[in-house]
N, C-alpha and C positions, 0 to 999 in steps of 0.2 A: 966818623963812620956811623952810618945808620943801618939798623937791622929791621927787616920787614918780617913781622910775626903774623902768621896765618893760623887761625884756630880751625882745627879739623876734628869733626865729630866722627869717630870710628867705631861707634857702637853697632857693629855689623853682626847680623845673626850668623850662627855656625853654617847654616845652609848657604847664605850668601858668600861666606868665605870659601866654601867648597867649590862653588861655581866660579869664584874668582880664579882659583887655581886651575880649573878646567879651561877657562877662557884665556889663560895666560896673563891675568892682571896681577901685578906684583903686590905684595902685602903693603908696601909703602907706595901709595899713588903719588906721582909727581904733581905738584901744584906749581904752575909757572911754565913759561916756555911754550905757551899755546893752550888752547882749550882742550878738555877731554870730552869727546862727543860720542854719543851712542845713537846709532841709526834707528829708524822706525818710529820717530816721534818720542823717543825716550828723553829723560832729563839730561841736560848737558851742563857742563861747568865751565866757567871762565877763570882766568888768572886771579888768584887771591880770594875766590869765592869759597865759602865754608861748605865742606862736603858733609851733607846730612845723611844720617843712617836711613831715614825714611825714604829719601830719594834713591839712594843706592839699592836698598832692598826692593823698592818698587821696580827698578830697572831689571834686577835679577829675576823677579817674579814674571815680568813681561817676557824676558828671554826664555824662561822655563816654559811658559805657555806656548812658545813658538816651536818647541821641540816635540815632534809627533810621538805619540805613544807607540811603542814597538808593536808590530802586527805579526802574530805567529799562532799556529794552532796545530794540534795533533789529535787525530781520532782513530778509532779502531772498530772492527766488527765485534759485536758481543753476542753471547749465546753459546749453546753447546752443540747445535746442529749446523751443518753446512748451509750457507745462504743460497737458495735457488733463485737465479736471476734470469731476466730476459736479455737476450743478446742486444747490445747497444744501449741498454738502460743504465742510468746513473746508479752507482752503488751508494747506498745510504749507510753510513757508518754512525752508529748510535752511541758508541762509547767514547766520551770526550776526555782525553787526558788533560788538555788545557786549551783555552781559546781566549787570548789576551784581550781582543776587542769584540768578542761575541760576533764573529763574522761567519761562523759555520752553522748551517741550518741542519739539525738532526732529522728534520722531516722530509727534506728534499735531497739531502746529500750535497748541497751546493755551498761553496765558500764564496761569499760576496764581499769584494774589497770595499772598504770604507774610504780608502785613499788611493789615488793613482800612484804607481810606482813599479819597480822591478821586483818580482817575487820568484822564489825558488820553491818548487813543489816536488813531492815524492809520493807516488802511489804504488803500493805493492799488493798484488793479488796472488793468493796461493790457491791453485785449482786442484780440486780432488779428482782422482782418476775418473775419466768419463766411462760410465758403465752402460750407456744407452746405445752404443753402436752395435751393429749386427755382425761385423767382420773383425776377427782378431787382428787383422792386418790394417784396420782402419787407423787413420791418423787425423789429428785435429790441430788447428792453429789457434792457440789461446792468446788473446790480445788485450793489453791494458792500454787505455787511451785517456788523455786529458782533453776535455772540451771546454771552450770558452763561450759563454752565452749559448750553449747548446750545440755548438759546431766543433767537431773534433779538430784539434790543431797538431797533436803529436801523439805517437803511439809506439809501442814496442810489443813484440810477440815471441812466442816460443812454441815449437811443435811438440806434440805429445802423442803417444800411442795409447791404445785402449788400456784402461786401469792404471796408467801412470799418473803420478802427481807431479805438478810443476809450479814453480814460483815465477811470476812475471813482474819484476819491479820496473818502475819508470821514474826517472828524475830529470827535470828540465827547468829552465828559467823562462818566465813569461813577463811581458810588459802589459800591465793592466791599467785601465781607466777606472775611476771611481764607479762603483756599482756593477762592474763586470763580475760575472759569476764563473766559477771553475768547478767542474765535476770530474770524477773519475768513473769511467765506464768500462764495461767488460763486453767483448765480442768474441765470437767463435765461428770458425769455418771448418769444414771437414771434407774428407774424401768420400764418405758414405753418409749414413744416417746419424745425425748428431744426437747425443743424449741431452740431459738437462745441464745447465751451467751451474755447477756447484762450487761456491767459493768457500774455502775453509775459514772458520772464524779466528783461529788462533794465530794466523800468520799474515793477516791482511790489514793494512792500515793506510792512512792518508794524512799528509802533513804539508805545511807550507810556512814560509817566513818571508817577510819583506826585507830585501837586502839593499834597497836604495829608494 
């Protein structure tokens, strides 16, 4: 009876071991019964071949590089006074809670996607009571809109009467190409003379996350 002995070098880094578990590779890798292959030009092994830590760690590093960095951001209005904006203009949120890939521009108010994908966005604008109308019975329609590359794609609105505050939140999912920009805009229509568009600082924010 003959025994075939295969020497296996399993000096694998802790990081590589963690990825092995995530990818479903067992702690004891089977040697024999076919080659163990990794796609994308990575190192492959054949029956009886010594498994070297350097090769395995290199494969895990290559796989790690293929996993995109998560894309997500959250910004808010900052300051103590209401933000007076022009109807249809992009809201510029200057308070950055976080921005994982540095995709939000605090000078233009635009989120510019570095990678194509499916994104979920939420923009919530809190309007201060409009005091510029001349008729106590006047009503306004305050609208929160998301625009892609400067063109409005989806919006939501809420009517409000003179001096009434109103929150207008919008959440939606958008399919973006790399370098597409997304902005949150505010518009207002009225039954009489409109006042200024005053957006409250403390309850207005804009956020997004790539979900696919």
